[in-house]
FIGUTI-901434 format. One line per 5 residues: their letters; for each residue x, y, z of C-alpha. Coordinates in Angstrom, 3 decimals, m for minus. Each point is the difference from the previous one (the first is absolute). Example, Ala and Ser with C-alpha at 12.3 -4.5 7.8 and 13.67 -1.06 7.14 Angstrom:
as	12.300,m4.500,7.800; 1.370,3.440,m0.660 $
# end
This chain:
msfla	20.309,m0.905,11.445; m1.584,1.904,m2.876; 0.325,0.112,m3.755; m1.111,2.268,m2.806; m3.266,m1.316,m1.397 $
kqfri	m2.110,0.865,m2.982; m3.524,m1.297,0.185; m3.026,0.376,m2.185; m3.633,m0.868,0.251; m2.120,m1.385,m2.793 $
arptq	m3.770,0.189,0.048; m1.790,m2.476,m2.204; m3.478,m1.409,m0.389; m0.868,m3.532,1.082; m3.055,m2.186,0.072 $
qlekv	1.502,m1.921,2.951; 0.473,2.680,2.666; m0.399,m2.368,2.954; 2.565,m2.449,m1.417; 2.432,2.843,m0.717 $
iefys	m0.410,1.304,3.562; 0.623,m3.493,1.387; 3.113,m0.440,m2.167; 1.629,3.245,1.123; m1.117,m0.113,3.636 $
kglgl	0.220,m3.688,0.907; 2.456,m1.083,m2.678; 2.447,2.901,0.241; m0.772,1.169,3.543; m0.992,3.556,m0.922 $
eiige	m2.832,1.959,1.607; m2.961,1.930,m1.363; 0.925,3.653,0.516; m3.040,1.508,m1.700; m3.062,m0.839,m2.006 $
fynha	m2.658,1.646,m2.131; m3.400,m0.901,m1.387; m1.750,1.109,m3.191; 2.688,2.516,m0.976; m0.690,0.611,m3.688 $
gydgv	m1.691,m3.403,m0.015; 2.853,m1.844,1.740; 0.555,m1.531,3.421; 3.592,m0.435,1.108; 2.606,m0.333,2.697 $
migdk	3.475,1.348,0.659; 2.292,m2.655,1.431; 3.398,0.589,1.580; 1.757,0.476,3.325; m2.122,2.038,2.453 $
hypyw	3.019,0.699,2.142; 1.976,1.678,m2.781; m2.120,2.459,m1.994; 2.668,0.551,m2.669; m2.438,1.808,m2.265 $
lnnsv	m0.440,2.962,2.375; 2.202,2.967,m0.939; 2.317,m2.105,m2.181; m2.071,m0.892,m3.027; m1.595,1.425,m3.112 $
tfedp	m3.001,m1.291,m1.906; m0.407,m0.003,m3.774; m2.931,m1.030,m2.146; 0.836,m2.037,m3.108; m1.724,0.470,m3.381 $
dgwrv	m2.659,m2.578,0.942; m0.821,1.829,3.230; 1.744,m2.446,2.371; 2.128,1.518,2.729; 3.604,m0.825,0.818 $
vlycg	1.581,1.071,3.302; 3.792,0.355,m0.003; 2.038,0.093,3.201; 3.694,0.717,0.502; 1.613,0.069,3.419 $
lyaik	1.664,m2.005,2.725; m1.790,m3.135,1.121; 0.871,m1.343,3.432; 0.214,m3.754,0.453; m1.794,m1.129,3.145 $
# end
């Protein structure tokens, strides 16, 4: 079964990166799909479903007035 899904990603700063990672990975069952260190002074992770890279070929990224990026996705999402 599949359904039309719209997803977005929000990047935000935190002083509790390890706790945020634990919440999304252990609490919600998501996986770390990427990470970066000292990018413009920030360390960070991308968390999602490794087996369904929805962001490839089906998304666009915008930068808001404060410089934070938002990724929008529109397409079919298959339920496993």
